[in-house]
C-alpha positions as CSV (number, residue, x, y, z in Angstrom):
1,M,-13.0,-25.4,89.1
2,P,-13.0,-29.2,88.8
3,I,-12.9,-30.9,85.4
4,K,-16.1,-32.6,84.4
5,K,-15.8,-36.0,82.9
6,R,-17.8,-36.7,79.8
7,D,-20.4,-39.3,79.8
8,P,-19.3,-42.3,77.8
9,L,-20.9,-42.6,74.4
10,P,-23.9,-44.9,74.3
11,T,-23.1,-48.1,72.7
12,S,-25.2,-49.3,69.8
13,P,-27.5,-52.2,70.6
14,A,-26.5,-55.6,69.3
15,T,-27.5,-56.1,65.7
16,A,-29.8,-58.9,64.7
17,P,-28.3,-61.6,62.4
18,A,-30.5,-60.4,59.5
19,D,-29.0,-56.9,59.9
20,E,-25.5,-58.3,60.0
21,A,-26.2,-60.1,56.7
22,A,-27.5,-56.9,55.1
23,I,-24.5,-54.9,56.3
24,A,-22.1,-57.6,55.1
25,K,-23.8,-57.6,51.7
26,K,-23.5,-53.8,51.4
27,A,-19.8,-54.0,52.4
28,E,-19.1,-56.6,49.8
29,E,-20.9,-54.6,47.1
30,F,-18.9,-51.5,48.1
31,G,-15.6,-53.5,47.9
32,R,-16.5,-54.7,44.4
33,G,-17.4,-51.3,43.3
34,G,-21.1,-51.9,43.3
35,Y,-21.7,-48.5,44.7
36,A,-20.6,-46.8,41.5
37,P,-23.3,-46.1,39.0
38,E,-23.1,-48.0,35.7
39,V,-22.2,-45.8,32.8
40,Q,-23.7,-46.7,29.4
41,E,-21.5,-45.4,26.6
42,A,-23.6,-43.8,23.9
43,A,-22.9,-44.9,20.4
44,L,-21.2,-42.2,18.4
45,D,-23.3,-41.1,15.5
46,P,-21.4,-39.3,12.7
47,N,-24.7,-37.9,11.3
48,A,-25.8,-36.4,14.7
49,P,-26.8,-32.7,14.5
50,V,-24.0,-30.3,15.2
51,G,-24.4,-28.2,18.3
52,P,-23.0,-24.7,19.1
53,Q,-19.7,-25.9,20.4
54,G,-16.5,-24.2,19.2
55,I,-12.9,-25.1,19.1
56,L,-10.1,-22.6,18.9
57,F,-7.9,-23.3,15.9
58,R,-4.6,-21.4,15.8
59,Y,-2.9,-20.5,12.6
60,N,-0.4,-17.9,11.5
61,D,-0.9,-15.3,8.8
62,Y,0.5,-17.5,6.0
63,Q,-1.9,-20.3,7.0
64,K,-4.8,-17.9,7.2
65,Q,-4.1,-16.7,3.7
66,L,-3.7,-20.2,2.4
67,L,-7.0,-21.3,3.9
68,K,-8.8,-18.3,2.5
69,E,-7.4,-18.9,-1.0
70,E,-8.3,-22.6,-1.0
71,A,-11.8,-21.9,0.2
72,E,-12.2,-19.5,-2.7
73,V,-10.9,-22.0,-5.2
74,D,-13.2,-24.7,-3.8
75,R,-16.1,-22.2,-3.7
76,R,-17.1,-23.0,-0.2
77,S,-16.6,-21.5,3.3
78,Q,-13.4,-21.9,5.2
79,Q,-15.3,-23.8,7.9
80,K,-16.7,-26.3,5.3
81,L,-13.2,-26.7,3.8
82,L,-11.6,-27.5,7.2
83,E,-14.5,-29.9,8.0
84,S,-14.0,-31.8,4.8
85,I,-10.3,-32.3,5.5
86,I,-10.3,-32.8,9.3
87,W,-13.2,-35.2,9.9
88,P,-12.3,-37.8,7.2
89,E,-8.7,-37.8,8.5
90,L,-9.8,-38.3,12.1
91,E,-12.2,-41.1,11.1
92,R,-9.3,-42.8,9.2
93,R,-7.0,-42.6,12.2
94,R,-9.7,-44.0,14.5
95,A,-10.3,-46.9,12.1
96,S,-6.6,-47.7,12.0
97,R,-6.4,-47.8,15.8
98,K,-9.1,-50.5,16.0
């Protein structure tokens, strides 16, 4: 059985000068990163409503008892106690970095 030769791929027609300019412009934008969408950073609002997200917080039995006792002394929930300690500390650290 003889081997069939493939037909050569059709060549594209010559592009018009206007098309070449458009292609060059797209290539230049691609090289500059113009293809990437612009991302607008949202301003952080410390008073924004809290959603249902959760973070695992590990602690041992001693720390669990300590947290429980301190929450009872302050007469508020363990969650509120942790929030009153953690968020001000994180905001202080962030301010010191700037």
